[in-house]
C-alpha positions, 0 to 999 in steps of 0.5 A: 174403412180403417187403414192398416195402421188402425186409423180412419181416413180423414181423422187424425189421432190427438197425438198429431196435434200435441206434436204440432203444439211442439213444433209451434214452440220450436217455430216461435223460438226460431223466428222470434229473435229476428223482432227482438234484435235491437233490444236484445243487442242493447241488453247484452252489450253487442251490435245488432249485426253481432246479435244477428249471430243468434239467428245464424247459429240456430240455423246452423244448428238445425242444418247439422244438428237435425241429422246428427241428433236423429242418429244419436237418438235412433235406438232410444224409445220415441217417447223418451226422445221427444221428452228428452228434446223438450227438456233440453229445449226448456233448459236452454231457454231458462239459461238464456233468460237468466244470462247476461252474457251474449256468449252464453245466450249464443251457446244456449241457442245452439243447444236448443237448435239441436233439441229442435232437430231431435224433436222434428226428426222423431216427431214427424215419424211419430205423427205420420205413423200414428196418422196412417198412410192414407192421412200421412201428408195431412199429418205432415201439413198439421205438423208444419202448420204449427211452424207456420202458426208461430209466424201468425201468433207466436212471433207477434206476441213475442215482439211485444213482451221484451226479449227475456219474456218470450224465452221464459214463456218458451221454457214453461210451455215446453215443460208443459209439452213434455208432460203431454207427450209423456201422457199421449204417446205410449211407452214402448221399446225400441224396435230391434230391427232399427239400425243406422246402416238401414237409415243410411242405406235409405239415402241411396234412392234418387227420388228421395234426393229430388224430394229434398231438393224441391224442399230446399228450393221452394223454401229458398225462393219464398224466404229470399223474398220474405227476408227482405219484405219489410224494406220492400213494403215500406220504401216501395209500396208505401206501407206505414211502418206500424202496419208492416206487422199486419202484412207479415201476419197475412203472410203467416195466414197464407202459409197456414192456408198453404200447409193446410191445402197441401196436407189435404190434396197431397195424399191424393195427387201429390205431383199435380199439387206440388207442381201447380203450387211451385209454378204459382209461387214463381209467378207470384214472386215475378208479379212482385217486381212490377206490382209491389209499388202499390200497398194493396197489391203488395200485401195481396202478393205477400199473402199469396206467396205464403199460400202457394209456397207453403203448399209444397212443404208438407207434400214433399216432406211426406214424399221424402219419408215414403221414399225412405221406406223402413228408415224414415227417421234420418230422412225426416231430419234431412228434410229439416236441414233442406228447408233450413239450407234453402232459407240460409242460401236464399236469404244470403243470395237475396241480400247480395241482390238487394245491394246490387243495382237491382235494389229492392226488386233484387230479392223478388227476382232471386226468389222467382228464379229459385222457386222456378227451379223447384219445378225441375226435381218435381217434374223429374219425380212426376216423370220418373214415378215411384218404382216401389211402394214406400212404407212409413214404419214407426221406430217403436212397435205400436200395437195397432201396427200388426201388419208390418209387412203390408206396404202402405199405399203410395199415392198416384204420382200424376 
């Protein structure tokens, strides 16, 4: 039976897949630079550590830029915002591909991070609204799946094309994506009742911050380990250097499977799914300390790390947006900031542990502790339960959303 949004449970609108393609491009640009740093540094005449600022700048741009751009574009029609974000994204990569100045490339990375933040904050709202309340978590999983697929396909391909090649490809593909967005998202006027005050007021709900905290912690735990997994594989597990990309692809496949699993299970039993997955993630990371000395077990644990850790992501993202009620756009942006804050903090703490007496087992230990801490906000959510039925409401008045006052179902929290 169709939902109030006009969608049939189990079937996602085509626009969700178009938006997921956009997140694939933006996930590729976020992660591909890590594999290109030596070549990029040599070409631009800077040290590798200095070139690493390109990664840091993008992360900071996402943390700060996502909520900022969400508010700056709040009163724009959704289609216009998405097309504008993709156009800026395209222009930023063109400038970087043509430049011989590190400063200009760094500035282009910041600008593309801002565009990425705007696209994600609006894209998640469009996708979940188009999918309807019964398929919202699945739509979120597909969107995040575009990001994880970047690790499986986009990043490995980019590492073989020279540093300018990926920038040219991303510029062209984002231009095409803008055309598709213009084709498949209807042109509609901005809703009159959208306001910055309503978006900010939604942030007063405690359950929203519990969901954001879980998003930050689970990514911090997984990325604390993943950031330094290469030396763990080569120096401890004995994996040949040439085989490391295959193990990283296994991680990407696990992450893709996790987002799919979370997307399918999270609508029905969100708390059971997230608590089980977070506990499993902590266990996998803990087992990596004694069992990472063997290449087979190390590879299996890396795959399981992606599978269990990324199962949590689509569920907590969808829950955060439901708790935001009628003002999901800023919350969507803050979810992006939460993930990136977890990545930055987790990798920084793990780097300190790596340089300590813990050595190569330091990052997995840090990841274990952070992943275990994810259980605290999740259990609090499960015990507290929802006090009201949240709604996911589009920023534009879609023709299928005639029953605006009907609240969407919030799935069982147990």
